[in-house]
C-alpha positions as CSV (number, residue, x, y, z in Angstrom):
1,M,105.8,119.2,-227.2
2,A,108.9,119.1,-225.5
3,N,110.4,116.1,-223.9
4,K,110.4,116.1,-220.3
5,K,111.2,114.2,-217.4
6,I,109.0,111.2,-216.3
7,S,108.8,112.7,-212.9
8,E,108.2,115.9,-214.6
9,L,105.1,114.4,-216.4
10,G,101.3,115.1,-215.9
11,V,98.2,113.2,-216.2
12,L,96.4,113.5,-218.9
13,S,92.3,113.9,-218.3
14,T,91.3,112.7,-221.2
15,V,93.3,110.1,-223.4
16,A,91.4,109.7,-227.3
17,G,92.1,106.7,-229.2
18,A,94.8,107.8,-231.5
19,D,97.4,109.4,-228.9
20,F,100.8,107.2,-228.6
21,L,102.8,105.9,-225.6
22,A,106.8,105.7,-226.9
23,V,107.5,101.8,-226.2
24,V,111.4,100.3,-226.9
25,D,110.6,97.3,-229.7
26,D,112.2,94.3,-228.3
27,T,113.3,92.2,-231.1
28,D,115.6,95.2,-233.0
29,N,116.0,97.8,-230.1
30,T,114.3,100.3,-231.8
31,T,111.5,102.9,-230.2
32,K,107.8,102.9,-232.2
33,Q,104.9,104.8,-231.2
34,L,101.5,102.6,-229.2
35,T,98.3,104.7,-229.7
36,V,96.0,103.9,-226.9
37,T,93.4,101.9,-229.9
38,N,96.6,100.1,-230.1
39,L,96.7,98.7,-227.0
40,M,92.9,98.5,-226.0
41,A,92.9,95.8,-229.1
42,A,95.4,94.0,-227.1
43,A,94.3,93.9,-223.9
44,P,93.5,90.3,-222.3
45,V,89.5,91.3,-221.6
46,Q,87.8,92.9,-223.9
47,T,84.1,91.6,-223.8
48,S,83.0,87.8,-222.3
49,D,79.2,86.7,-223.2
50,L,77.1,86.6,-220.0
51,G,73.8,85.1,-221.9
52,T,71.8,88.3,-222.8
53,A,74.1,90.1,-219.9
54,A,78.3,91.4,-221.5
55,A,81.4,92.3,-220.0
56,K,83.1,94.4,-221.8
57,N,86.1,97.0,-221.5
58,V,85.3,101.0,-221.4
59,G,89.0,101.4,-220.7
60,T,87.7,104.6,-222.9
61,S,86.8,106.4,-219.6
62,N,88.4,104.3,-216.8
63,G,91.7,102.3,-217.9
64,N,91.7,99.0,-218.8
65,V,88.7,98.2,-215.9
66,V,85.7,95.3,-217.1
67,E,82.4,96.5,-216.0
68,L,79.1,94.6,-216.7
69,D,76.9,96.3,-219.3
70,A,73.4,94.3,-217.8
71,T,71.4,96.2,-220.6
72,G,69.1,92.7,-221.8
73,L,69.9,90.9,-218.9
74,P,66.7,88.6,-218.6
75,A,64.4,89.4,-215.7
76,V,64.2,86.4,-212.8
77,D,61.8,84.1,-213.2
78,G,59.8,83.2,-210.3
79,S,57.4,80.7,-211.4
80,Q,58.7,78.4,-208.8
81,L,57.5,80.6,-206.1
82,T,53.5,81.3,-207.4
83,N,52.4,78.6,-204.7
84,L,54.4,80.2,-201.9
85,P,52.8,81.9,-199.4
86,S,55.1,85.2,-198.8
87,P,56.9,84.7,-195.8
88,S,55.9,87.2,-192.8
89,L,59.4,86.2,-191.1
90,S,58.0,87.3,-187.8
91,I,57.1,86.6,-184.3
92,V,53.6,84.7,-183.5
93,S,53.2,84.7,-179.0
94,E,51.3,81.8,-178.8
95,A,49.4,81.8,-175.1
96,G,47.3,78.8,-175.7
97,I,47.1,75.5,-175.3
98,V,45.6,74.5,-178.8
99,R,46.7,75.5,-182.2
100,T,46.4,74.6,-185.6
101,L,48.9,76.0,-188.2
102,S,47.6,77.5,-190.9
103,N,48.9,78.7,-194.5
104,S,49.3,82.5,-192.6
105,D,52.0,80.6,-190.5
106,H,54.5,80.5,-193.3
107,G,57.8,81.4,-192.4
108,K,57.1,82.6,-188.7
109,V,58.3,81.9,-185.4
110,I,55.9,80.4,-183.5
111,V,56.3,80.9,-179.6
112,C,55.3,78.4,-177.4
113,S,54.3,80.2,-172.9
114,S,52.0,78.4,-172.0
115,S,53.3,76.6,-168.6
116,S,50.5,73.3,-169.4
117,S,51.4,70.9,-172.6
118,V,50.5,72.5,-175.9
119,T,49.3,70.8,-178.8
120,I,50.6,72.3,-182.6
121,T,48.5,70.2,-185.1
122,L,50.4,70.7,-188.2
123,P,47.3,69.6,-190.9
124,T,47.1,68.0,-194.4
125,G,46.5,70.6,-197.8
126,L,49.0,73.6,-196.4
127,T,50.2,75.1,-199.5
128,S,53.9,73.6,-201.0
129,G,56.3,74.7,-199.2
130,F,54.9,75.6,-196.3
131,S,57.3,76.2,-192.8
132,C,57.7,77.0,-189.5
133,T,59.5,77.7,-186.2
134,V,58.4,76.3,-183.0
135,V,59.1,77.7,-180.0
136,Q,58.6,76.7,-176.1
137,S,59.3,79.6,-173.9
138,G,57.0,78.7,-170.9
139,T,57.7,75.7,-168.6
140,G,55.3,73.8,-171.1
141,T,56.3,71.2,-173.6
142,V,55.1,71.4,-177.2
143,K,53.9,69.3,-179.1
144,V,53.8,69.0,-182.8
145,E,51.7,65.8,-184.6
146,G,49.8,65.4,-187.8
147,G,47.3,65.4,-189.7
148,A,50.0,66.0,-192.7
149,T,53.2,62.9,-192.6
150,I,55.7,64.2,-189.9
151,S,59.2,62.3,-190.0
152,A,61.8,63.2,-187.7
153,I,65.1,61.0,-186.3
154,N,64.5,59.5,-183.4
155,N,60.9,60.0,-184.0
156,I,61.1,62.8,-182.1
157,N,57.6,65.3,-181.8
158,A,58.5,67.4,-179.1
159,T,60.0,70.4,-177.8
160,V,63.1,68.9,-175.5
161,G,62.0,71.3,-172.2
162,Q,61.8,75.1,-172.3
163,Y,63.7,77.2,-174.7
164,G,63.9,74.6,-177.1
165,H,62.9,74.9,-180.1
166,L,61.4,72.7,-182.9
167,N,62.1,73.5,-187.0
168,I,59.3,72.0,-189.5
169,I,60.7,71.3,-193.1
170,P,58.5,70.8,-196.5
171,I,59.9,67.5,-198.1
172,G,56.6,66.6,-200.4
173,S,53.4,66.8,-200.1
174,D,51.6,66.9,-196.6
175,A,54.9,65.4,-196.2
176,Y,57.3,67.5,-193.3
177,L,60.7,66.5,-191.6
178,M,60.9,68.2,-187.8
179,E,64.7,68.9,-186.6
180,G,65.8,70.9,-183.5
181,E,66.1,70.6,-180.0
182,G,63.1,67.5,-179.2
183,Q,61.9,64.6,-177.6
184,R,59.5,62.0,-178.1
185,L,56.7,61.9,-175.9
186,F,55.4,59.2,-174.6
187,G,52.1,58.1,-176.9
188,N,49.7,55.2,-177.1
189,V,48.6,55.3,-181.0
190,N,49.5,52.1,-182.9
191,S,48.6,48.1,-181.7
192,L,48.8,45.0,-184.4
193,E,45.9,43.4,-184.8
194,F,46.3,39.3,-185.7
195,D,43.9,36.9,-187.7
196,G,43.4,33.8,-186.1
197,V,44.7,32.4,-189.1
198,A,48.6,32.6,-190.3
199,D,49.6,35.9,-188.8
200,Q,52.0,36.0,-185.8
201,L,55.3,38.1,-185.3
202,D,58.8,36.3,-184.3
203,S,62.6,37.5,-182.8
204,G,64.7,35.2,-184.8
205,S,66.6,35.1,-181.9
206,N,66.7,34.0,-178.7
207,M,65.5,36.0,-176.0
208,P,67.6,36.1,-172.1
209,L,67.1,34.3,-169.1
210,G,68.3,35.2,-165.4
211,S,70.9,32.8,-164.4
212,S,68.0,30.8,-162.5
213,G,66.0,31.4,-165.2
214,E,64.4,34.3,-164.0
215,F,62.2,36.4,-166.5
216,T,58.4,38.7,-166.9
217,V,57.0,39.3,-169.6
218,V,54.2,42.3,-169.7
219,A,51.3,42.5,-172.9
220,W,47.9,44.6,-173.4
221,F,45.3,42.0,-175.6
222,K,42.1,42.2,-176.4
223,T,40.2,39.6,-178.6
224,T,36.5,38.8,-179.2
225,D,36.5,35.1,-179.2
226,V,35.3,33.0,-176.8
227,D,35.3,29.5,-178.0
228,S,36.8,26.5,-176.9
229,G,40.1,26.8,-179.2
230,K,43.0,28.0,-177.5
231,E,45.1,30.7,-178.9
232,A,48.6,31.9,-178.2
233,I,49.2,35.8,-177.2
234,L,52.8,35.0,-176.4
235,S,54.9,31.7,-176.5
236,F,58.6,30.8,-176.6
237,G,60.5,27.7,-175.8
238,T,60.1,24.7,-178.0
239,N,60.2,21.9,-176.1
240,P,59.7,22.2,-173.2
241,Y,57.6,25.7,-174.0
242,L,56.1,27.8,-171.9
243,S,52.7,30.3,-173.7
244,I,50.2,33.1,-172.3
245,R,46.9,31.6,-174.2
246,T,43.5,32.0,-174.4
247,T,41.0,29.1,-174.7
248,G,37.9,30.2,-174.1
249,A,37.2,33.5,-172.2
250,N,40.3,32.0,-169.8
251,T,43.5,33.3,-169.6
252,E,46.4,30.6,-168.6
253,I,50.0,30.4,-168.0
254,R,50.9,27.1,-169.8
255,E,54.1,24.6,-170.2
256,Q,53.5,22.5,-172.1
257,S,50.6,19.6,-171.4
258,T,49.5,21.8,-168.0
259,G,48.2,25.0,-167.4
260,Q,46.7,27.3,-164.9
261,S,44.0,29.5,-165.2
262,L,44.3,33.1,-164.2
263,G,40.6,34.2,-164.5
264,S,38.4,35.1,-166.8
265,H,39.6,38.1,-169.6
266,S,37.0,40.9,-171.4
267,T,35.7,39.8,-174.8
268,T,35.2,43.8,-175.3
269,D,37.7,45.4,-173.7
270,W,41.6,45.4,-173.3
271,N,43.5,43.5,-171.1
272,Y,46.0,43.1,-169.0
273,V,48.7,40.2,-168.8
274,A,52.0,40.0,-166.1
275,V,53.5,36.6,-165.6
276,Y,56.7,36.3,-164.1
277,H,59.5,33.6,-162.5
278,D,62.1,34.4,-159.9
279,G,64.3,30.8,-159.7
280,T,61.1,28.8,-157.6
281,N,58.1,30.7,-158.2
282,L,56.0,30.9,-161.6
283,K,52.9,33.3,-161.2
284,G,50.6,35.4,-163.9
285,S,48.6,38.4,-162.8
286,L,45.5,39.3,-165.2
287,N,43.8,42.8,-165.0
288,G,45.3,43.8,-162.0
289,A,44.3,40.4,-160.0
290,A,46.1,39.1,-157.5
291,F,48.9,37.4,-158.9
292,V,48.3,33.0,-159.2
293,A,51.2,30.3,-158.8
294,K,51.5,28.2,-161.6
295,T,53.0,24.4,-160.9
296,R,56.0,24.3,-162.5
297,Q,56.6,21.2,-164.7
298,H,60.0,21.6,-166.7
299,T,63.1,23.2,-165.0
300,Y,64.1,27.5,-166.4
301,Q,67.6,27.7,-167.4
302,E,69.6,28.7,-170.5
303,T,69.4,25.0,-172.5
304,A,65.7,25.0,-171.4
305,F,63.2,27.3,-172.3
306,Q,66.0,29.9,-174.2
307,D,64.5,30.0,-177.8
308,A,62.8,32.5,-179.7
309,I,59.7,34.3,-178.7
310,R,56.7,34.7,-180.5
311,I,53.5,36.5,-180.7
312,G,50.0,35.5,-181.9
313,N,51.3,31.9,-182.1
314,N,53.0,29.1,-181.0
315,D,54.3,25.7,-182.4
316,F,51.8,24.3,-182.4
317,S,49.3,26.8,-185.1
318,Q,47.7,28.0,-182.3
319,F,47.3,31.2,-184.0
320,F,45.6,34.8,-181.7
321,P,42.2,36.0,-183.2
322,G,42.8,39.8,-181.8
323,K,45.2,42.9,-181.1
324,I,47.8,42.6,-178.9
325,D,49.8,45.8,-177.9
326,E,52.8,46.9,-175.4
327,V,54.2,43.7,-174.8
328,A,57.9,44.1,-172.4
329,W,59.8,41.1,-171.5
330,W,63.2,41.2,-168.7
331,D,65.4,39.1,-167.8
332,S,65.0,39.7,-164.2
333,A,61.9,39.2,-161.9
334,V,60.1,41.9,-161.6
335,S,58.5,43.0,-158.4
336,E,54.3,42.6,-158.3
337,S,54.1,45.5,-157.0
338,D,55.4,46.9,-160.0
339,L,53.7,44.9,-162.3
340,L,50.2,46.0,-160.7
341,T,51.6,49.6,-160.7
342,I,52.2,49.6,-164.2
343,Y,48.5,47.6,-164.7
344,N,47.2,50.7,-162.1
345,S,48.0,53.3,-164.1
346,G,44.8,53.0,-166.1
347,L,46.5,52.8,-169.5
348,P,50.0,51.5,-171.2
349,I,52.5,53.3,-169.4
350,N,55.9,54.5,-170.3
351,L,58.2,51.3,-169.1
352,T,61.7,53.2,-169.4
353,S,61.7,53.7,-165.2
354,Y,61.4,49.4,-165.1
355,S,64.2,49.2,-167.5
356,P,62.7,46.4,-169.5
357,N,65.3,44.2,-171.9
358,H,63.2,44.8,-174.7
359,W,59.8,46.8,-175.3
360,W,57.9,46.0,-178.8
361,R,55.1,49.4,-178.8
362,M,53.9,47.2,-181.7
363,G,54.2,50.2,-184.8
364,D,54.7,53.3,-182.1
365,S,58.2,53.2,-182.8
366,D,57.5,52.5,-186.5
367,G,54.8,55.3,-187.4
368,G,52.5,52.2,-187.6
369,T,54.6,50.8,-190.7
370,G,56.5,48.6,-192.3
371,S,57.3,45.1,-192.1
372,I,58.5,44.8,-188.5
373,V,58.5,45.6,-185.1
374,S,61.0,48.1,-183.7
375,D,62.4,46.6,-180.3
376,E,62.4,50.3,-178.4
377,I,65.0,49.0,-176.1
378,G,66.7,46.8,-176.6
379,S,68.4,45.6,-180.7
380,N,65.5,42.6,-180.8
381,D,63.5,43.3,-184.2
382,L,60.0,41.3,-184.8
383,T,59.0,40.4,-188.1
384,I,55.8,40.8,-189.0
385,T,53.7,37.6,-190.6
386,S,50.4,38.8,-192.5
387,A,49.7,41.3,-189.2
388,T,48.5,43.9,-189.6
389,F,48.9,48.0,-187.5
390,S,44.9,49.1,-185.8
391,T,44.7,52.4,-184.2
392,D,42.6,50.9,-181.6
393,V,44.6,50.7,-178.3
394,P,43.4,50.1,-174.4
395,S,42.0,53.5,-173.4
């Protein structure tokens, strides 16, 4: 073959292993030959074991190029997926106001278009791994409830508004996380039950009073006890102290050694009691009746009556037998009209607009479990001693 200038060299379409290149040996500056086989043997990558697959240099056909030889590559192990229904990845229109999710809803987007409130039930027993998304496309808020255990940041249980959405994510057996554009709708599902022997709640820290000793407290209670014993529904202060308590079938406000009856309470149903002090007057109402004045025996001021609140007991071990729910506290005197409106709504209502300083919902903020009752508004959680959560609530 005739020698040519480099610029005159053509392309060799087929390369054989014995073909050679002329190279200069930098140790003695002599010209030597290098075959394609020698070059391939010196290549930095030829074969890399990838389990049963191999990446190998196939330079004989494509130059020094690494290709993946998938011969023998194992099949994908799908055993982890055998318990999941196949996601349909489809949009489902829900025009009604009630829907119970089923395995066929796995992977779907449930779009609720009603102008009325919609309730989506997440039942127990769905196949492991179930998940879906709920969207509020109409003006009716969409609420998701169990069945199954649902956990959520800030206890959200409903869409925040039109076009809001909630993602239902599996985190365990019959257990789901709900996240998205949500809010927590008001609902009363728990109360706290006291055995009348040793059960109580304790705030552990002082309750605030207004500058002239103003305060307001409301609570719902239920008891079948009609003996002559005196049982404290709620108490604060030590010496002097003030309590709301039952004595037989009557409810009274009591300061240290004197009491004022607010009337007879029901022994078969829930009762509502409201007590306030406006700096001058101490008054109470039972079940929406006219407020009854209690002659004050003591001066209400920060140093005299500010103390930890106890629910279900007082310093004299007058333990309450029954259930207590929706206790709220203000460091001001709430108007009598507002306190009666709260009762006349017929059921415990959302008190947020009345701006209490503290609001204990007896399990509704805690999922009906645990050793504390969370403060809905403030930061004064109540420690539970022996009392248990109940689903018997005012209705």
